Structure formats: structure tokens, C-alpha cells
N, C-alpha and C positions, 0 to 999 in steps of 0.2 A: 459620239454617235456619229458614224458619216455610214451612207454608203459602199460598198462594196461589186463592184464588179455591178449584178443585175439583181445581187444575194445586199438585204437592209438585214441589220444587227438587231434585232428582234431587242435589249433589252431595254429597259424601264427610264424614263427621263423623269425631270423636277421640272426640268423648262417647259417654255412658252408656243409652239409652231406657225406655224405664218402667211398665214397665202394668201395669196392677190392672185387675184381675180379679170379677168375686162370687165368692161362695164365701171359707169359714177364711181370714183370715189374717191378718201375724204384724205382731205389737207393732210402734211407729212404734224403741223400742231393737233388736230383730233389722235393720230396715234400718239404723240408723246409719251403718255404720263409709263404706259407699256411697254412700249422699244427698249429700254434694257433687260424684262423681262422674255424676248424672245433669243429663242437661241437656230435657230434654219427658220429658212422665210422658204419658200416657191410660189415660183412665178406658174400661175398655170393659162399655158399661151398670149392674148396682147392680156394678164397680168401684165409680165412684163415689159407693157406699156406707167403701167402703174410705179415700179418699180424706179421706173428710170422720173416717173413724177418727181414721187417719194423720194432721190436719191439713197434706196438700197440696190444691193448685190447677191439677189438670188445664190443660193444654195445649190438651188435644184431649179430648172426650168420644162418644165408636159407639155405636154399636148399631141399635136393637130400639127400646128402652129404655120396654120394656112395663114391666118391673118399677119404674121409676121415674115413669111420667106423675101421680103423685100428689103426686110431688113438692115440697112448695115449694121446697127446694136449686137443680131440677131448672128450674121455672118460673120464677130469680131467676140461672142463670146466664147467662152472654152464648153467644148464642143463634149470630153468626157460627162457636160455637167447639163448636159438636156441627151432625155427621155422622150423619145419621136410613136407618137401614134399614131394607126390611121386615122382619119372624118369618121368612118362609119366602123361601128366603137358601139359596147355598150353601158360603160363611165361616161359623163361627161369630164371635163376639162378637169370642172369644181371639184366632182366623186373622186380620181381618179389624186389627184396630192392630199386629200385629204384622208387617204387610203392608204397613199405613203408614210406620210405624218402616223400616222395610225400607227400602221405598223412599227412605223421607229419604235414607237416608244409614248410619242403624244398624248397626251393624259388634256391637256389644253390647251386649244384647238384658235386661234384665230384668224378671221375672215376678214376680206379689205377694199370690197370691188362690189360690183354687181347690178348699181345701183341704174336706175333706169334704162334706155334701154327696148326686151322684148317685154313684152308682160307675162310668159310659158318660164324663158328665161329665170327670171326677179321671183315666179312662182313654184319654180326648180330648188331654186337654194330652203327659202319659207319649210319648203317637206322636208330637207335636211334634220330642220331641226324634228321630226316629229322620229327618229329617228332612235334607235340605241345608241347608240355612237353617235353624235351630236358632236355642231363646233361649241369651241367655248362664250364665242363669244362674233359679232358679225359686225363693218360698217362697212357702210356707206354713203354718199357726200355731206347726208347730214343728219345722217339717224348708228345706231349704235337698240343692234337687235341682241337679244340675249333670255337665255328661260329663267321663268323661278318657279322653281321647285323647294318645299322644305318653304324657309326661309329667307331674303335678296336684303339684303341693307342697299342703300345707289345714296350718293355720296356727290356733291359738286354735282346738285344737281337742279335744285330753287331756282323757279318761276317756270324749267323747263315744261314744257306738253309732253304730255305720255297716255299713251295706248297700249290698250290688254288685250290678250285674244286665249281662248282657251283653245289646249294642241292633244291632239284626238278624243280623251273620252270627253266626263264629265270634269268641273273643277268644282270642291266642296269648299269648306271650312275657309273662305277667299276672307281677308284683315288686310288692315291697311294702321300705317298711320304715320299722318305731313302732303298727304290728298288735299287738293283741294274737297272732290268728292271722294268718299269715302267708298270702301272698296267691302266694309264690314255688314258680314248675315249673309254679302253673294255667293249662289251658285250656278256654273254655268255647265248647259252643255256644249254642241260643236254651234259654231253658225252664231253664240252667243258674244257678244264686244264690244267694252266701253274705250272709245271711243275721244284721242283729247281731253280726258285728263288734264292735271295744275299742281309741279310737285312743289310745297304752299312751307317745310320744312326739309331741312337741309344739317343730317343723310332723310331718306327718309325706309323706312320699312313696309318691306310685303311681308304677309304666311299666304301658302294653303297645307291645306290640311291634309289630304289627298286630289290628285291631278297635275300640270302645268299647265302656267302664263306664257303665252310669249309675246316679252315687253321690249317697246321700238319704242324709245326714245330719243327726240331731235333736241339733234345740240348745236347746235347751232341756225341762225333768224333767213325768216326768207332773202334779206339783203343778202348775209352770207352764203347762202346755196347757190342764187346769182350767182355771186361772184366765184365763190366753186365748179360753173360752170361755161364759164367766163370765157 
């Protein structure tokens, strides 16, 4: 499945679409477990810099590209794989990239980047997880963020720090197995939060009967995070 001119083939795909965005992003090692499943990669504006850092070649580059306009690498990138948008628009560059992946039929989409920087940009990405069509997973320079709906089994997690936030309305019927502080019996409304829990077993299971949780899982320690930002 590929773009044909300005038209996007609407067929479904079982692959995973990767969207690279500006801001602090993960080291390649954090993405290595999923890279084999990625079949299409979009870089949104300065996500192109993250693509270079990760040694990935985007299939498509989108956005106003104002932060890349003097880039030697941008001039060398195939023009037919660039879709430019005006700076003043109704969608963010991240929203454009996700929309294109969904229009192409990708049901599983991974976002990488977006850490640090402006708080409004950070909250804008978090807001994407409130939508019916939302990213599957988001990786910053040190965290993995994803929605818990129904039952979620988390692996390779022993000793990692994790926090949970209710999405949308109330969340009921919460239970867990493998957390230092159990979530069993909790019922949350907007504004409730569970910060800095710890995975005490691997794998760990978290379930909700009604509603959705946003899970923020810390993948690297403080020392590794400082190295990533250096």
C-alpha cells in the first residue's frame, strides 16, 4: 500500500504505521522490539531529525517543514515523498501524519518523539488518546504511553515505574496483578490518578470493566534519560 499522487489507497493493512514527531524521542534500542512490525513510516516536520537519529528512512515527510527549510538532508530527500502544508492550518503536523496512516488503513499506529518542549504540545499529544481513533502507543525519550481498555498484559516490566490516569469519564472495575500497590476495587473519575506505582511481577496484568486508563510506563532510569538528552 502506497500513496498514488494525492490519493491514498483505502485498503486495510495488518502492519504497523510509525509516526515520528519533533521533541525528545527514544533511542533506537527502545523501539527495536517493534521495528520489525513497522511497514510504513511518516516523519512530521522535525520528526525528520528523529528519523535520522534512529537511522530510519521515512516513506513520507509531511508538515509545514519550517524548522527544516535550510536542511541539507531535506533538499536531498525525494520531493515526490514530501507533502507540504501551510503553517496556519486546522491540524497539527502530528494529526496530519496520523490521519494519513489511518486513511491508508493502519489500525495500529505508533508515535515516537514529542517529549520535553512546550507543555501545550505535550498535552496536545495526550489529547489524541481521548479520541475514538487514537495512537496505539507513544514513545518519548524515556516513556511508553498507551491505553488500557479491557485487559492489558504488560511484559518486560519488572521494577519499572508506572502511572495510571482515567481517560474521559469514570473508570470502574479496576483490578491488577503484579503491581506493588494493587488497583483492585478502585473506581476513578476525571482528575483521579495513581502515580509512581512499580511493576513487582513480570508479566503484569491490569484490567478495567468500564472506561479506559492511560498508562505511562518509564522505560529508562534517570541516568539513561540524562544520556539520551545529552
